[in-house]
Backbone as a ProteinNet text record, in pm:
[ID]
protein_1_A
[PRIMARY]
MKSLIIAFAMYSKLPMPRVEWEQKALSWALCWFPLVGAVIGAALWGWLALAEFLGFGRIFTAAVALLLPIALSGGIHLDGFCDTCDALSSHQSRERKLEILKDSHTGAFAILCCGLYLILFFAAWCEVLSAPVPALYLGPVLSRALSGLFALSLPNARGRGLLATFTGPMDTARARAVLAVWAAAAAAAMVILSPWTGTGALIGAALACLYYVTMARRQFGGVTGDLAGFFLQLCELGMVLGAAVAQRMEVLV
[TERTIARY]
14242.9	14197.1	14161.2	14101.3	14067	14192.3	14300.1	14425.1	14476	14468.2	14510.4	14426.1	14295.7	14205	14232	14254.5	14282.6	14411.5	14513.2	14640.6	14623.8	14552.1	14532	14438.5	14337.9	14245.9	14317.4	14412.6	14483.3	14595.5	14670.3	14793.4	14787.1	14668.1	14655.2	14519.1	14503.5	14375.1	14298.9	14347.3	14277.5	14146.3	14037.8	13908.4	13909.6	13861.8	13857.4	13718.6	13675.2	13546.9	13556.4	13443.2	13440.4	13450.1	13537.1	13549.4	13561.3	13532.4	13544.7	13691.1	13737.3	13877.5	13890.6	13875.5	13884	14030	14052.4	14189.1	14267.6	14204.1	14274.6	14322.8	14238.9	14277.1	14386.8	14375.6	14476.6	14613.1	14613	14738.8	14829	14774.3	14856.8	14856.3	14783.4	14768.8	14903	14990.5	15118.3	15206.6	15186	15265.6	15233.9	15117.1	15079.5	15122.1	15177.7	15219.5	15312.7	15413.6	15500.7	15427.7	15316.1	15241	15179.6	15145.2	15101.3	15213.4	15336.4	15452	15471	15438.8	15451.5	15354.9	15234.7	15137	15186.4	15242.8	15297.1	15414.7	15500.3	15612.4	15566.1	15460.1	15403.9	15349.6	15288.2	15237.2	15352.2	15461.1	15579.7	15634	15643.6	15691.2	15600.2	15468.9	15375.2	15387.7	15405	15417.5	15546.3	15658.6	15785.1	15785.2	15721.2	15709.7	15622.8	15512.9	15424	15493	15564.7	15634.1	15738.5	15809.5	15909.7	15842.1	15729.9	15658.9	15605.6	15555	15498.2	15602.5	15724.5	15832.2	15827.8	15772.8	15770.2	15912.4	15933.7	16064.2	16093.2	16219.3	16261.6	16195.3	16172.2	16115.4	15972.7	15889.7	15751	15746.7	15829.6	15832.7	15872.8	15973.1	16019.4	15912.8	15841.9	15739.2	15628	15583.5	15478.6	15532.8	15657.4	15718.2	15725.5	15746.8	15749.7	15610.2	15513.3	15379.1	15295	15323.3	15241.4	15235.3	15348.9	15340.7	15266.1	15281.6	15211.6	15061.5	15021.1	14878.4	14819.6	14890	14837.2	14831.5	14919.1	14917.9	14826.3	14770.8	14684.9	14760	14892.4	14972.5	14989.9	14950.2	14956.4	15099.5	15194.2	15333	15396.9	15360.4	15411.5	15357.2	15235.9	15179.7	15264.7	15304.4	15391.6	15526.5	15577.8	15704.1	15693.4	15584.2	15566.1	15552.5	15472.5	15455.3	15587.7	15667.1	15796.8	15892.1	15891.8	15977.2	15939.4	15808.3	15763.5	15815.9	15804.8	15848.3	15999.2	16075.9	16221.7	16269.4	16200.5	16242	16204.7	16122.6	16078.6	16187.5	16280.2	16388.2	16331.6	16215.9	16152.1	16186.7	16128.1	16149.4	16086.2	16122.6	16067.4	15915.4	15863.5	15718.8	15649.7	15709.1	15649.1	15655.4	15763.6	15774.4	15665.8	15636.1	15530.5	15394.3	15375.1	15250.6	15238.2	15349.5	15348.8	15314	15362.3	15329.5	15178.4	15109.2	14965	14885	14947.9	14877.5	14848.2	14723	14684	14719.6	14756.3	14793	14931.9	14950.4	15078.2	15156.4	15277.6	15360.2	15447.6	15514.3	15599.2	15713.3	15771.3	15883.8	15840.4	15718.6	15666.6	15653.6	15600	15582.9	15718.5	15810.5	15944.1	16014.5	16013.4	16081.2	16015.5	15883.3	15813.2	15849.5	15854.4	15892.2	16032.8	16126.6	16265	16277.1	16203.4	16204.5	16157.5	16046.5	15990.8	16082.7	16146.3	16239.7	16358.2	16415	16530.4	16493.1	16377.7	16332.7	16308.4	16248.1	16224.9	16356.9	16453	16584.4	16653	16638.2	16698.8	16636.8	16505.7	16439.9	16486.1	16502.3	16551.2	16687.9	16774	16907.7	16905.5	16826.8	16830.8	16765.9	16678.7	16609.4	16696	16822.7	16913.6	16946.1	16909.8	16933.9	16816	16797.7	16689.8	16701.6	16587.8	16589.8	16498.5	16513.1	16423.3	16434.6	16552.2	16570	16480.1	16453.7	16376.8	16228	16181.7	16042	16014.5	16119.6	16105.1	16133.7	16172	16198.6	16080.3	15957.4	15843.1	15817	15854.4	15840.6	15939.9	16065	16168.6	16140.7	16102.3	16078.8	15967	15863.8	15751.6	15786.4	15864.1	15907.7	15995.6	16086.3	16173.8	16095.8	16000.4	15917.9	15841.8	15786.2	15716.5	15808.6	15928.5	16025	16062.7	16086.8	16122.6	16004.6	15883.6	15765.7	15752.6	15796.8	15789	15912.5	16023.6	16150	16186	16146	16175.2	16059.3	16087	15977.9	15878.5	15753.5	15650.7	15666.8	15688.6	15718.8	15602.9	15480.5	15363.8	15303.9	15319.4	15256.1	15110.8	15065.8	14927.9	14926.4	14808.2	14797.6	14771.7	14769.7	14736.3	14837.5	14966.3	15067.6	15046.3	15012.8	14988.7	14866	14769.5	14651	14690.1	14793.2	14837.3	14939.7	15031.3	15138.8	15099.5	15004.4	14965.9	14918.2	14825.7	14772.3	14864.5	14977.9	15058.9	15141.3	15166.1	15267.1	15399.6	15469.1	15583.7	15691.4	15725.2	15832.6	15798.1	15676.8	15637	15626.2	15571.1	15557	15693	15787	15923.4	15982.5	15961	16015.2	15955.4	15824.6	15758.9	15812.6	15820.9	15869.6	16017.5	16094.5	16236	16250.4	16163.6	16166	16130.2	16027.9	15993	16114.3	16179.7	16292.9	16408.9	16441.6	16553.6	16526.3	16404.4	16369	16374.1	16321.7	16324.3	16467.5	16550.7	16689	16766.5	16749.2	16818.6	16774.7	16645.4	16593.9	16644.1	16657.2	16706.9	16848.5	16932.9	17071.3	17077.9	16995.6	16994.8	16948.8	16844.9	16791.2	16889.5	16962.3	17058.1	17165.1	17278.7	17380.2	17423	17454.7	17500.7	17387.6	17280.3	17167.6	17108.9	17092	17035.7	17122.6	17253.5	17344.9	17344.9	17345.8	17340.6	17213.9	17101.8	16975.2	16976.7	17037.4	17044.7	17132.7	17239.7	17325.4	17246.5	17170.4	17087.3	16985.1	16924.8	16827.9	16895.1	17015.7	17088	17120.9	17161.4	17190.7	17064.7	16952	16825	16788.7	16812.4	16785.1	16869.9	16998	17089.7	17046.7	17013.7	16969.6	16839.1	16746.2	16613.1	16618.2	16688.4	16694.5	16759.8	16869	16937.8	16849.3	16787.9	16703.1	16580.7	16513.9	16391.6	16418.3	16528.3	16561.3	16598.7	16682.1	16731	16624.1	16550	16457.3	16320.2	16274.4	16138.1	16129	16238.2	16235.3	16170.6	16156.9	16094.1	16025.4	15928.5	15862.4	15713.8	15655.8	15511.6	15469.6	15342	15295.6	15352	15360.4	15416.5	15563.8	15637.2	15778.7	15797.3	15707.2	15713.8	15694.4	15602.1	15582.8	15703.4	15761.5	15882.8	15993.6	16011.8	16116.6	16090.1	15966.1	15935.1	15970.7	15933.1	15964.1	16114.9	16183.2	16327.6	16398.8	16352.3	16412.7	16397.7	16280.3	16258.7	16340.8	16357.2	16446.5	16589.8	16632.4	16768.5	16798	16700.6	16721.8	16740.2	16659.9	16672.9	16803.4	16838.8	16966.7	17084	17078.1	17184.5	17196.6	17082.2	17083.3	17146	17115	17171.3	17322.8	17372.4	17517.2	17582.5	17520	17576.1	17582.8	17482.8	17484.9	17603.9	17631.2	17746.9	17878	17886.3	18007.6	18028.2	17919.1	17930.3	17987.1	17942	17994.7	18142.8	18184.7	18325.5	18414.2	18362.4	18440.4	18451.1
10592.7	10702.2	10825.8	10805.1	10918.8	10996.3	10923.7	10989.9	11079.9	11032.6	11110	11236	11221.1	11335.6	11438.4	11391.5	11482.8	11559.4	11491.2	11557.1	11669.2	11642.9	11745.4	11855.3	11819.3	11919.7	12014.3	11960.7	12040.9	12122.9	12064.2	12126.4	12180.6	12187.7	12246.3	12312.8	12388	12451.6	12374	12257.5	12176.4	12124.6	12130.1	12084.9	11935.7	11900.5	11761.7	11729.6	11604.8	11566.8	11570.3	11589.8	11592.7	11451.2	11434.4	11306.4	11333.7	11234.1	11248	11235.7	11329.4	11328.8	11234.5	11107.7	11008.8	10975.7	10916.8	10892.4	10802.6	10697.9	10606	10677.4	10765.2	10838.6	10939.7	11007.2	11105.4	11041.1	10914.6	10847.8	10828.5	10840.7	10825.2	10948.6	11051.8	11169.1	11234.8	11245.5	11313	11239	11109.3	11030.6	11066.2	11126.4	11169.2	11313.4	11379.9	11519.3	11538.8	11451.8	11469.9	11460	11386.9	11377.1	11512.2	11590.4	11727.7	11803.4	11780.9	11842.4	11793.8	11666.8	11613.7	11683.9	11712.1	11784.6	11926.2	11989.7	12124.9	12122.3	12020	12006.1	11986.8	11909.2	11888.9	12020.4	12099.7	12229.9	12322.3	12317.3	12396.5	12354.5	12223.9	12173.1	12221.3	12211.9	12255.9	12403.4	12483.6	12627.6	12662.2	12604.2	12637.2	12590.4	12475.6	12428.2	12523.5	12567.8	12661.1	12794.9	12842.8	12971.5	12966	12852.7	12838.5	12832.2	12760.5	12747.4	12882.6	12962.7	13091.9	13202.8	13172.5	13270.6	13379.7	13349.8	13449	13478.4	13600.3	13639.2	13576.4	13583.5	13518.8	13580.8	13711.8	13778.4	13731.5	13732.2	13687.5	13538.9	13460.6	13316.2	13288.6	13360.6	13342.3	13386	13493.2	13542.2	13439	13378.1	13277.1	13150.8	13113.6	12996.4	13014.3	13137.3	13166.8	13160.4	13217.2	13231.5	13104.9	13020.8	12902.4	12809.1	12771.7	12683.9	12748.4	12880.2	12950.5	12945.6	12967.2	12965.8	12826.2	12723.5	12587.2	12536.4	12587.8	12547.6	12635.9	12740.5	12831.2	12923.1	12928.2	13016.4	12967.7	12843	12793.2	12789.4	12753	12744	12882.3	12972.3	13108.6	13178.3	13145	13198	13154	13026.5	12977.9	13047.2	13073.7	13146.5	13284.4	13354.6	13489.7	13487.5	13394.6	13384.9	13354.7	13267.2	13232.1	13350.6	13425.8	13544.5	13645.2	13662	13751.2	13704.1	13573.3	13518.5	13531.4	13498	13506.1	13650.4	13742.4	13883.5	13949.3	13883.1	13943.1	13941.6	13843.5	13827.2	13812.9	13746.6	13724.2	13584.9	13548.5	13415.9	13309.7	13185.4	13075.4	13071.6	13089.8	13084.4	13196.1	13315.2	13428.2	13407.2	13348.6	13320	13223.1	13124	13029.2	13097.4	13194.8	13271.5	13355	13412.7	13493.2	13406.4	13282.2	13191.1	13168.4	13166.4	13142.6	13266.7	13383.7	13509.3	13521.8	13542.6	13551.5	13684.9	13784	13914.1	13908.2	13988.8	13993.8	14115.8	14093.9	14203.1	14261.6	14371.3	14440.7	14352.5	14273.5	14189.3	14079.2	14028.9	13927.2	13984.1	14104.2	14168.3	14196.3	14247	14277.8	14150.8	14046.3	13921.2	13855.7	13861.9	13802	13874.4	14008.1	14083.8	14051.6	14047.7	14015.9	13873.6	13782.1	13641.9	13630.7	13695.2	13685.5	13750.3	13860.7	13925.8	13834.6	13776.4	13688.7	13563.3	13506.3	13385.4	13415.7	13529.8	13569.9	13587.1	13652	13671.7	13538.2	13445	13312.5	13239.3	13247.9	13185	13248.6	13380.4	13447.8	13395.3	13370.1	13320.3	13175.6	13093.3	12951.1	12917	13003.8	12976.3	12999	13031.3	13046.5	12911.8	12803.3	12667.8	12579.2	12463.2	12371.9	12330.5	12318.2	12288.5	12169.7	12055.7	11942.8	11895.2	11908.8	11862.8	11939.2	12066	12148.2	12114.9	12038.8	11997.3	11904.4	11838.9	11747.7	11816	11942.9	12016.6	12018.6	12044.8	12044.4	11908.1	11800.7	11667.5	11651.4	11687.3	11672.7	11760.2	11885.9	11977	11926.4	11869.3	11819.3	11688.3	11605	11482.1	11514.7	11610	11648.8	11718.3	11801.9	11870.4	11768.7	11666.5	11561.6	11481.9	11452.7	11378.1	11455.2	11584.4	11664.4	11675.8	11683.9	11691.4	11566.6	11452.5	11326.4	11298.4	11362.4	11331	11429	11554.7	11655.2	11663.4	11703.7	11714	11822.3	11801	11902.4	12009.6	12132.2	12239.4	12269.1	12241.2	12267.2	12139.4	12029.2	11905.5	11896.5	11997.4	11999.4	12087.6	12118.6	12204.2	12123.3	12194.2	12130.7	12023.6	12050.8	11951.4	11823.6	11837.8	11720.1	11642.3	11711.6	11643.8	11542.2	11575.9	11486.6	11384.5	11426.5	11336.2	11246.4	11290.6	11213.1	11072.3	11053.6	10919.6	10830.5	10880.5	10808.6	10697.2	10593.9	10494	10556.8	10616.1	10701.5	10630.2	10508.5	10435.9	10411.4	10366.4	10339.3	10468.5	10572.2	10699.2	10758.1	10748.1	10795.6	10719	10588.5	10506.6	10548.1	10571.3	10612.7	10747.1	10843.2	10976.9	10973.9	10886	10872.6	10819	10726.4	10673.4	10784.4	10863.1	10977.6	11069.4	11103.5	11196.9	11139.1	11013.8	10950.7	10938.5	10900.2	10886.3	11021.1	11124.9	11258.9	11308.1	11289.1	11334.5	11261.9	11131	11053.4	11095.6	11114	11154	11292.6	11381.5	11516.5	11512.3	11429.7	11419.2	11349.2	11247.6	11174.9	11265.2	11343.7	11431.7	11541.3	11592	11699.5	11697.7	11632.8	11615.5	11745.2	11847.4	11973	12045.2	12069.9	12142.8	12065.7	11934.5	11853	11851.2	11837.2	11836.3	11970.6	12077.7	12211.2	12231.2	12184.3	12196.1	12116.3	11997.8	11915.6	11979.8	12044	12114.8	12229.4	12302.3	12409.6	12357	12242.1	12181.5	12135.9	12081.4	12034.6	12150.3	12262.9	12380.2	12430.9	12427.9	12468.5	12374.9	12245.1	12146.6	12173.7	12198.8	12223.2	12344.9	12452.5	12574	12548.8	12482.9	12463.4	12380.8	12270	12183.7	12257.4	12328.4	12403.5	12513.7	12590.9	12702.1	12653.9	12550.1	12502.6	12453.8	12382.6	12332	12445.8	12537.6	12644.7	12748.9	12788.2	12898.8	12856.6	12735.5	12695.3	12563.8	12491	12363.5	12252.3	12272.3	12172.2	12237.2	12166.9	12215.3	12239.9	12322	12345.7	12345.1	12358.2	12365.8	12486	12599.3	12720	12700	12637.5	12612.8	12516.6	12420.1	12327.7	12403.1	12499.9	12583.2	12670.8	12725	12806.3	12725.9	12601.9	12518.4	12490.8	12458.2	12424.5	12539.8	12660.5	12776.7	12800.8	12785.2	12805	12699.7	12576.6	12466.7	12489.6	12532.8	12553.1	12670.4	12774.6	12884.2	12833.6	12755	12702.9	12616.5	12537.8	12451.8	12533.1	12637.2	12717.7	12798.1	12851	12921.5	12827.1	12707.7	12610	12569.3	12554.1	12517.8	12629.1	12754	12867.3	12871.9	12851.1	12850.7	12735.1	12617.5	12500.2	12521.5	12587.2	12615.3	12704.6	12802.9	12890.5	12814.3	12727.6	12647.8	12553	12497	12406.7	12480.1	12603.8	12683.6	12711.8	12742.8	12774.2	12650.2	12534.4	12411	12370.6
8633.4	8548	8629.6	8748.6	8833.3	8875.1	8902.7	8941.9	8829.9	8708	8591.5	8577.1	8591	8578.5	8687.9	8809.4	8920.8	8896.3	8846	8819.2	8717	8610.4	8508.1	8557.5	8637.5	8690.3	8786.5	8863	8961.7	8900.5	8809.2	8762.3	8620.2	8562.6	8429.5	8416.1	8308.8	8278.3	8172.3	8137.1	8038.2	8096.8	8020.8	8073.8	8103.4	8221.1	8266.1	8320.6	8308.1	8369.2	8521.4	8585.7	8731.4	8788	8884.7	8954.7	9103.9	9182.5	9327.4	9368.3	9450.3	9494.3	9614.7	9588.6	9694.9	9723.7	9839.7	9885.7	9791	9739.9	9650.9	9525	9468.8	9348.7	9379.8	9493.6	9532.1	9553.7	9595.1	9628.2	9506.9	9385.8	9265.9	9176.5	9215.2	9128.9	9097.8	9198	9177	9076.5	9063.6	8969.5	8824.3	8800.3	8665.9	8638.6	8736.7	8721.3	8601.6	8580.7	8464.1	8330.5	8327.1	8202.3	8165.3	8265.4	8238.2	8167.7	8213.3	8148.8	8006.5	7981.5	7845.4	7750.6	7797.8	7715.9	7688.8	7790.5	7772.7	7675.9	7687.9	7595.7	7452.7	7434.4	7300	7244.3	7330.9	7287.5	7247.2	7322	7286	7149.8	7129.3	7000.5	6887.6	6909.8	6807.7	6777	6883.2	6862	6785.8	6825.9	6759.1	6614.2	6588.5	6450.1	6367.7	6425.7	6356.3	6332.8	6434.4	6421.1	6310.5	6301.6	6195.4	6058.1	6049.7	5922.8	5874.2	5967.8	5931.3	5923.2	5966.4	5957.3	6062.8	6179.4	6286.3	6335	6382.6	6434.4	6569.4	6609.3	6733.3	6856.1	6855.8	6973.3	6999.5	6896.2	6913.6	6947.8	6882.3	6908.8	7053.8	7102.4	7239.9	7340.2	7310.9	7402.5	7421.1	7312.2	7322.7	7389.2	7360.4	7424.2	7575.6	7619.5	7762.6	7823.7	7755	7811.2	7799.8	7702.6	7678.7	7800.4	7861.5	7979.4	8096.1	8111.2	8219.3	8195.9	8070.6	8037.7	8056.3	8010.7	8019.8	8163.9	8248.7	8389.9	8473.6	8413.3	8487.9	8581.6	8567.8	8652.2	8794.3	8822.9	8960	9014.1	8929.4	8974.7	8985.7	8896.3	8905.1	9029.1	9068.9	9193.3	9312.5	9312.5	9418.8	9417.3	9297.4	9284.2	9348.7	9319.4	9373.1	9525.2	9577.8	9722.6	9791.9	9731.4	9790.8	9789.1	9680.3	9673.9	9780.7	9804.7	9912	10046.9	10071.8	10200.2	10218.4	10114.8	10124.1	10142.5	10079.4	10085.4	10217	10297.3	10423.7	10530.1	10520.9	10620.1	10762	10771.1	10899.8	10952.3	11063.1	11119.6	11030.1	11052.5	10973.1	10984.2	11105	11124.4	11047.9	11049.6	10978.7	10827.6	10779.8	10635.9	10591.5	10673.6	10639.4	10638.9	10725.9	10726.3	10599.1	10555	10432.7	10312.9	10311.5	10201.7	10191.2	10304.8	10304.7	10268.5	10278.6	10251.9	10103	10068.3	9927.2	9863.2	9943.2	9888.4	9824.5	9722.2	9650.3	9694.5	9743.4	9790.1	9680.4	9715.9	9618.2	9569.6	9660.3	9620.8	9524	9541	9449.8	9308.8	9298.9	9167.6	9104.5	9184.7	9133.6	9085.2	9166.1	9129.8	9009	9002.2	8889.3	8759.8	8765.6	8646.9	8600.6	8694.3	8659.3	8605.9	8666.4	8622.8	8478.5	8446.6	8311.7	8208.6	8245.8	8153.1	8124	8230.2	8212.8	8134.8	8164.9	8095.6	7947.1	7919.2	7780.5	7706.4	7770.6	7708.5	7682.2	7777.3	7760	7641.3	7626.5	7512.1	7380.8	7380.8	7260.2	7219.1	7318	7289.9	7241.7	7308.1	7279.2	7145.7	7096.4	6970.6	6847.7	6867.6	6753.9	6689.8	6757.2	6706.2	6745.5	6682.7	6720.9	6867.8	6934.1	7077.9	7113.3	7047.2	7078	7222.5	7282.5	7419.9	7516.9	7488.7	7580.5	7580.8	7482.2	7484.2	7601.5	7650.6	7764	7897.3	7891.7	8014.6	8110.6	8063.9	8155.5	8220.3	8153.1	8212.3	8327.3	8301.7	8403.5	8525	8502.6	8615.2	8704.6	8646.4	8726.5	8797.1	8732.7	8799.5	8920.7	8903.5	9014.3	9125.3	9087.6	9187.4	9271.5	9206	9279.2	9369.2	9320.6	9401.5	9528.2	9514.6	9631.9	9728.5	9673.9	9760.1	9846.5	9793.7	9867.1	9952.4	9919.6	9986.5	10097.2	10082.6	10184.3	10282.5	10406.3	10504.5	10465.4	10501.3	10479.9	10587	10544.9	10639.4	10733.7	10689.3	10772.8	10831.2	10759.7	10801.7	10758.8	10686.3	10636.3	10512.3	10462	10344.6	10219	10104.3	9976.7	9938.8	9963.4	9929.5	10009	10135.7	10219.2	10172.4	10110.1	10056.8	9950.6	9872.6	9765.9	9815	9900.6	9942.6	10059	10141.6	10259.3	10229.4	10132.9	10108	10024.6	9980.3	9882.4	9945.5	9865.7	9898.1	9857.2	9952.6	9923.2	9842.2	9879.4	9811	9664	9638.9	9500.5	9419.7	9481.4	9411.1	9375.9	9467.6	9438.1	9320.7	9318	9209.1	9075.6	9072.9	8948.6	8901.8	8992	8954.9	8915.7	8980.9	8944	8802.3	8763.9	8627.5	8528	8560.9	8476.2	8457.6	8568.5	8563.9	8484.1	8509.7	8439.6	8290.6	8254.4	8113.3	8041.9	8106.9	8046.4	8029.2	8132.4	8126.2	8016.1	8007.6	7904.8	7764.8	7747.3	7616.5	7577.1	7672.5	7642.9	7587.5	7648	7601.2	7466.2	7448	7320.3	7207	7231.4	7128.1	7089.3	7186.8	7160	7268.1	7242.7	7347.2	7414.9	7337.8	7398.4	7470.3	7399.4	7458.3	7575.4	7559.1	7665.1	7789.8	7770	7884.9	7955.8	7877.8	7938.3	8018.2	7965	8035.8	8165.5	8162.8	8283.9	8390.3	8347.9	8445.2	8509	8427.2	8481.4	8579.9	8548.2	8639.1	8768.4	8758.7	8877	8971	8914	8996.9	9066.4	8994.2	9055.1	9170	9151.8	9257.4	9380.5	9359.6	9471.1	9551.3	9481.5	9551.6	9625.9	9559.8	9616.7	9745.3	9741.4	9859.4	9976.2	9948.7	10054.5	10110.1	10021.6	10063.5	10140	10089.9	10154.1	10296.1	10314.7	10448.9	10543.1	10497	10584.4	10615.2	10513.6	10530	10581.7	10545	10578.4	10655.3	10663.6	10733.7	10653.9	10524	10438.8	10320.7	10264.7	10143.8	10169.5	10083.6	10079.8	9932.9	9907.7	9769.9	9697.4	9766.2	9704.6	9669.9	9758.8	9732.7	9615.9	9602.9	9489.6	9358.6	9358.1	9239.7	9211.6	9317	9303.3	9236.9	9284.5	9226.2	9078.9	9046.1	8907.7	8814.1	8853.6	8769.7	8761.5	8874.6	8877.3	8793.6	8801.2	8725.8	8575.8	8532.8	8390.1	8337.4	8418.3	8380	8371.2	8470	8471	8350.3	8306.4	8190	8062.6	8043.6	7922.8	7925.2	8040.9	8052.4	8027.4	8086.4	8066	7920.9	7852.8	7711.4	7627.7	7661.8	7587.2	7601	7723.6	7746	7670.7	7675	7606.2	7456.9	7401	7257.9	7219.7	7301.5	7272.9	7286	7385.3	7403.5	7285.2	7233.3	7120	6997.4	6979.4	6866.4	6883.2	7007.7	7033.5	7014.4	7052.3	7037.5	6891.7
[MASK]
+++++++++++++++++++++++++++++++++++++++++++++++++++++++++++++++++++++++++++++++++++++++++++++++++++++++++++++++++++++++++++++++++++++++++++++++++++++++++++++++++++++++++++++++++++++++++++++++++++++++++++++++++++++++++++++++++++++++++++++++++++++++++++++

């Protein structure tokens, strides 16, 4: 139970009771990360159902669908996205990029990339809402399961830091198995719920994975907490974009 509470306390803004962050609890906290995504997915489902019932337009509905996961997560992953964009845009050495990731100040490139990201994500939601999107309710589960898997599978670029606090005490083999089950179950359910939309979303997630693994190894020599947040945001954008493309292809077929 402590592991569950720690996961929600760290990765969401939902109120949680105070518990001691002991090593045993930390060793399983990351395995509950996808459950945070399940709560966010449920909130998305609730919002889209309410918006349809009240007759809200697509623009307002898409705007809240975009902002809801950010609000429930406290913006922690978007912060990592911004820090990573600053580091990548610096074109400095690997060591300097890692220093930029630790810098709490927000640079011009972070603001620019964040603005463009939100505009594109909003536009993607506007497009995808032309049809029912039950598969996308599981997108936050899949993105968090994959983020956890990469955190355990790729080398830690620093060997310390917040990410190491969570991954260090873990039984890596068992944790990977748990997160793999989360990912596989979410992916299968997405396709079952909506074959076209779900498949398109999975292709978008796969492309995000391919870019992330290549970029993290080449640019940083591994992963950090900020990079994990960057991936999560990129993966969720990729899923909505992939779903939008799949919906258009389904109409053409």
